[in-house]
N, C-alpha and C positions, 0 to 999 in steps of 0.2 A: 436512645443514642445507640448507633451502630459503629463498631470499631473493626478494622481489618489488621490482623497481626501476620507479618511475613517474617519468619525466622527458621533457620535450619537447626535450631538448638531446642529440642523437646523440653528440656528442663526450664529454659527461659520462658518459653511459651506457657508451661504450667504455672511458673511463678507470676507471670503477669496475669493469667486467668484468675488465680487465687487471690491476688492482690485487688482485682477490680470486681469480683463476683458480688461482693456485698452491695455494690451500687446497681446491680441488675442491668448492666449494659448488655446489649446484643452484640456478640462478636464472633468472628470466623478467623481461622488461621490457614495460611498456605506456607509452603517451604521453599518457594523460589520467586524471582522477581517477575518472571513472564506471567505466572498464574495471578500474581498480585495485580499486575496491570490489567489483565483481562477482567478480573473481578471489579476493579475500580471503574472501569469504563462502562460495565454493565449494571452495576448496583450502587445505590447511593450510600456512601459512608460519612459519618461525622468526623472521623479521625482514622489515620493510618499509622501503624507502628512497624517501621521497616528496619530490619538489620542491614547494616552498611553493604556488607560483602555478601550479597545474595547470589546464588547460582542462576544461570540463565539470563539474568538481567539485574544488574546492580541497582541499589536503592537510587542513586543519583540519575540513572538512565530512565528508571520509571518515572521520576519526577519531571525529567526533561520532557519526555513524551507527553505526559499528562498536561503540562504547561503549554505544549505546541497545539493542542486540540482546540479548535475555535468553539466558542460558546459552551465550554465545559467548566463547570465550577469545581475546581481542584480543592479537595478537602485539606484541612491543615495535617501536617506530618510531624511525627517524632522519629528521628533517625538515631538508633543505637550504635555507638562507635566504641572502638577498642584503642584508639590512638589519637594523638594530637594532630597528626598528619591527615587522618581521615576528617577530623572536625574542620581543619583549614581548608580542605578541598571542598566540603559542603558549603562553608561560608563564602568561598570564591565565586560560587554560582549565583549568589544574591537572589535566591528563590524566596518568594514571599510565604509566610506562615509555615516556616520550617524550623523545628526546634531540634537541638542536638543534646542527647543524654549519654554520658559517659558510662560504660560498663566497668565494674559490676554495678548493677542498679541498686540504689538505695531506695527501698520500697516507699517509705513514707514520703520522700520528695518526689518519686515518680508519680505516685497516685495524686499528689497535690498539683503537680504540672499537668496531668491528664485532665483534672477538673477544672484548672485554670483555663485550658484551651477549649474544653466542652461549654464552659460557662462564659467564654468570650471575654475573659478579664484583661484589662490593660496591664501589661507587665512593666513595672517601674524598677529600675536599679539606681539606688542613691549612694553616692560616693562622698564620704566626708568623715567627720568625727566631732567630738566635743558637743557643746550645747547647741550649735548650729544644726547639726544632724538630728539631735532630739527634737528641736523645734519643727524641722521639716517633716519628720516622720509623724509626729503628733498631729500635724494637720492633714497629711496625706491619708491617714488611716480612716479619716472621716468621709473621704470620697468613696462611693460605692463604685463596684465594678472594677476595682484595681487589685494587683497583686504586687506586693512590695518586697524588695529585697535590699536590706541595708549593707553596704559593703563598708566596713569599719576599718579606719586607720589603726595601726598596731605599732606605734613608736613612742606612746606615752610612757614617761618614766618618772613622774612626779607623785608625791603623796602616797596614799595607800596602794595605788596601782603600782608605782615604781618599787615600793618595798616588797610586795608580793611577787613581782616579776623577778626581782634579784634574788629573793628568798627561795623561790621554788622553781626558777628557770622556765616560767611560763609566759605566754604572751599577756600584755598588760590588759587587765579586765575592765578598767574604768569606762572606756567608750563603748565597749561591748554591752556592758550592763545598761548604759543609758538607752542604747537602741531597743534592748529587750524590754525595758520598762515602757519605752514609748509605743511600742507594738503590742504591748500585753493587753490581754482581754480578762485577766484574773481580777479578782476582788481588790478593792482599793486598798484594803489592809495589807495584802500581800505585796502590792507595789510599794506602798509606803515602807514596808520591811526591807524591801529590796535597796531602798535609797537611804535607810538609816545608817547614820555614821555614829560610832561610839566616841563620846567626849571624855570619857574617864577610863580608868584601868590601864595599868602600865604597858601591857602587851597589846591591848585592843584599841587604844586611844588612837583616833584619826582613821581607823579602819572602817570600811563600808560593808554592811552584811551582804550585799549583793556580790561584792568583789570577793568575799570570803566563800560564798557559795560557789561561784565559778572556779575558784582555786581548788575547792574541795572535789568539784565534779572532774576538774582536769586531772587530778590525782587519781580518781576512781576510774575515769574513762580513758585515760592515757594521753588525752591532748586537749587543748582548748577549743578546737573545732568540734570534737565529740561533746565537750562539756556545754558548748552553746546549744547544740541540738537537744541535749538532754533538758537544760533549763528552758529552752523555748517550749517544750512539751509541758513542763509544769506551769509555766505562765500562760500557755495557750495563745502565743502570740499570733497576731494577724499579718503574716508574712515570714520572711527569713532573715536572719542575721548571720552575715559571713565576715570573718576576719580577713583582711585584704591579703595577708600572708601568713603562713604557719611557722615562719622563722623569727626569732628574736633578734632586734637590731638596734643600733644607736643611730639617731638621726644627727646629721652634722650640717652646718651652714658656714660658708665662707662669705665674709663681708667685703665690701668694696676696698677696704684698706688691707685685706689679706688675713685679718684675724679670723680664727675658726672657733665656733661656738659648737660644744658637743652636748648633745641631749635634748629632747624636745622640750623639756620643762625650762631649761636655760635659754633656748631660742625663744620660746614663748615669752619669757620675761625680759629678754634682751639684757641679761646680767652683766653689769660693768661695761656695757658698750654704748657708744654714742647712738641714740635712737634715730638720728637723721641719717646714719649710714644704711645703705640698702644691701639687701642679701644678694650676693653675686651668684652663688651656686648652693644647691641643696642636694644631699645624698645620704645614703644609708651605709653603715659598715656593721657586719658584712653585707655585701649586696643580696638583696632577697628576691625571691621569685614569687609570683602570684599564686594564692590559693586557687586550684582548679575550679572550685565552686564559684569563686568570684568572676573567673574568666567566662564561665558557662552563663552566669547571670547576666553579664554585659552583652554577650552575643545574642541571648534570648530575649533581651528587653525591647519594648517598643520605644520607651523613653529613658535616657540616662540623665540624671540630674547630678550636677556637681555644685557642692556648697549647699547652703551657706556655712561659713566657718572661717577660722583663721587661715589665711591664703596659704601660707607655707606649711604650718604645722598640722592642718587638718585636711586640706584639699591636695596641695601638691605632694605632700608626704605619701599620698596614695598613688599618684601619677608616676613616682619614681621607682615604684615596685616593679620588678621585672615582668612585662607582658601586660601590664595594666594599660598603659597609654596606647599600645598597639591595639588591644581589644576594644577601647573606647573609639579610636579613629576608625577601626574596620568594621564595627557593628553597624548594622542597617538602622539602629535606633536614632531617633532624633535626640540631639544633645542640647541640654539647657544648662546655663550657668547662672546661679543666684549669687549676684554680687553682695559683698558686706554692706551693711547700713553705715557703719562708722569705721574710721581709720583705727589702727592699732599701733601704739608707740613701739617703734623698732621694726616689726615686720612690714608694716604698710604706712609708715608716717609720710604724710603728704601724698599718698596715692589717690589717683583719680580712677574712674571705672576703667579707662583705657590702660592704666597701668596694671590693673588686675587682669584685664583680658590678655594683655601682652605676655605676662608671665604663665598664664593658663595655655596659651597657644604655644609658647616656647617649650614647655615641658611636655606637651602633647606632640610637638614636633610637626604639627599640621593644624590649620584652621578648619576644624570640623563642627564648630558651634552652629547651632541653628537658632537659638534664642538666648538672650541675656536679659535677666530680669533685674532692675535697678530700682531703689527705693526713692519715690518723690514725696514721701510723708514729711509734713512740716512739724517741726518740733518746737517746744516752747522755749523761751529765752532761758528760763531756769535750767532745763535739760542741757541746753547747749553750753551754758556757763560752767555747769557741773563737769561736763566732759572735757571743755577746754582746759580746765585745771589739770586734767590728766593727759593732755597733749592729744586729744581726740577730736576730730571734726567729722561731719557727714561726708560720705563718699559722693562726689559729684563728678561731672565731666564738663570741662570748659570748651571743648572743641569736638562736636559730633563728627567733623571731618576726620579727625584723628582715628576714631573708633572704626569709621567706614573703611579706612585703609587697612585696619588690623584684621577685621573679620567681616564675613558675609552675613553674619547673624542678624535677625530682626532684634533691635533694641527696644524693651518694653519698660517704660517709666511708670511705676504704679505705686499706690499707697499700700505697702506691704509690711510696715513697721508699726511698732507701738510707742507711744511716748509716755513713759512713766519713769520711775526711778531709774530702771535699766531700759536704755534704748536698744532694742534689738527687733528681729523679725517677729511679726505676729503670726502664729502658726495657722490660724484660720484665714487670715488676709492673704498670706502666701499661697495656701492651698487653693484659694479661690482663683487666683491668677493662674497657677499651674493647670487647674481644671479647664479654663477657657483654652489653654494650648492643646491639651488632650482632645477636647471636643472639636476644636477646629481641624486638627490633624486626622482625626478619625472621620470627620466629614468628607475631607477631600481625598482620603486614601481609597 
């Protein structure tokens, strides 16, 4: 594999060289855009690493000229930026196979990205939380040739997670822990330990070992983001886990009757409220901004997958984080929404597929969905009766015409659920349907 590095910073060039030397790549370096362009048109490279603000010819101009050449195979590129404005300028060009990496460079993540590109892995960004995200990731990691980033909601305030959040002033660790375990390649015993919950002991009862480990690492490393990266190495995860924001917040929902419910846990349970009332508005206090790593993952993804999971508390709670909805709609990635299998009392009582899609589009502020996966799984009478007692029914759609007016997305009805004591998505069935989409889009691109 041959790499061209174009940078005016000798220290940066040396850092890149040292970080990649153990992989025995062939590589060359130049210190200006003109020489980079000349090398690229005369020599075959598998990857180019370009500093944004190169002398004699800026990185974007190098790429424009390369793409204007007839019958020329432009190699994939990584552009190193110093500002959000530079990243936005790159994205506005809509150039294919261009990744953006913000400086200063995090070496482990940088090396991973280089390997992903050279190995032509399909980059997936999954946006959600709760057991739905765990199910999705568990299935996706069985698909070879993919690179996974789990962007995790950060509004959970119930149980062990809520207690640790309030006690230590950290991001809630629960959903983060689930994603780490879903992507872990560590021995089974370690994963079981991560999920173990104490059932006795006055101070420990109800707490989860994985939550406590994340809390300890956040104290040691100074933030939950750094804690996640440290535990990712311990568990040797297959991908990345990124909290959607680095700010602690309280999720709030206003109902149709004007009542406001505070806290993700209370919204999830719809405590003391008529479950037939719909949520009129969802927001966070204080307002939060997106984790830069989450924004980068969305822009660099080939596919963005929303859901499955509770519509408001797991999916839309991510979309209301400042910058996330804009990144989803602006990204060149194909967007896939995985609709829930069953309704949920309060959050989605009486919802059909079109109701879910209408809310997703409303919070995205634009219909940018390309695919919507809905469950066509048949359930036993016993399962349906059990769920009916809890006020839950399968999510269906009575009018395909309504869906067609809401979105341009292709609607896929498929057997993606399991019929057991718990009716939910089946991780392998869902991964199989998603793999079909990946293969189709790869074939036509």
